[in-house]
C-alpha positions in Angstrom: 18.5 0.3 79.2 19.8 2.5 82.0 17.5 2.9 85.0 15.3 6.0 84.9 16.0 6.5 81.1 12.9 6.7 79.0 14.8 6.9 75.7 14.5 10.7 75.5 17.6 12.8 75.1 17.7 16.0 77.2 18.1 19.2 75.2 21.5 20.8 75.6 20.9 24.4 76.5 24.1 25.3 74.6 22.8 23.8 71.3 21.9 26.3 68.6 18.7 26.0 66.7 18.8 25.5 62.9 18.0 29.2 62.5 20.8 30.3 64.9 23.2 28.0 63.1 22.2 29.6 59.7 22.7 33.1 61.2 26.1 32.0 62.6 27.1 30.6 59.3 26.1 33.8 57.5 27.9 35.9 60.1 31.1 33.9 59.6 30.9 34.2 55.8 30.3 38.0 56.0 33.2 38.4 58.5 35.5 36.4 56.2 34.5 38.6 53.2 35.1 41.8 55.2 38.5 40.5 56.4 39.5 39.6 52.9 38.5 43.1 51.6 40.4 44.7 54.4 43.6 42.7 53.7 43.3 43.4 50.0 43.2 47.2 50.6 46.0 47.0 53.2 48.9 45.3 51.5 51.2 46.3 54.4 49.6 43.7 56.6 50.8 40.8 54.4 54.2 42.5 54.1 54.5 42.8 57.9 53.5 39.2 58.5 55.6 37.7 55.6 58.6 39.8 56.7 58.2 38.6 60.3 58.0 34.9 59.2 61.0 35.3 56.8 63.2 36.8 59.6 62.0 34.3 62.1 62.8 31.3 59.9 66.1 32.8 58.9 67.2 33.5 62.5 65.3 30.8 64.3 65.3 32.6 67.7 65.0 30.6 70.9 62.8 33.3 72.5 60.1 33.9 69.8 58.2 36.4 72.0 61.2 38.6 72.5 62.1 38.3 68.9 58.6 39.4 67.8 58.7 42.3 70.3 61.9 43.6 68.8 60.8 42.9 65.2 57.6 44.8 65.5 59.0 47.7 67.5 62.0 48.3 65.2 61.9 52.0 64.3 63.1 51.1 60.8 60.1 48.8 60.1 57.7 51.4 58.9 60.2 52.7 56.3 61.0 49.1 55.2 57.3 48.4 54.6 56.8 51.7 52.9 59.7 51.0 50.5 58.3 47.5 49.8 54.9 49.0 48.9 56.6 51.4 46.5 58.6 48.6 45.0 55.4 46.5 44.5 53.6 49.4 42.9 56.4 49.9 40.4 56.4 46.2 39.6 52.7 46.2 38.7 
């Protein structure tokens, strides 16, 4: 046994109580639900992200940050997304 140790473990001030852990778990669940609802009502988000990944993997740019900046500031992007939304609505 180490000198000075009486077998007690000091409480970690950063440790959450069981009640706090439950509150945190509930908060995470509610946040995930809210995020899912938001994404379901904003299809353009998935179109933006999937389009970005598709172009990135096709082009495989060396400078991903520069590529992302150009991709998301392309003045044609809003129209592309709008047209994809229309196309999806016609398909359903």
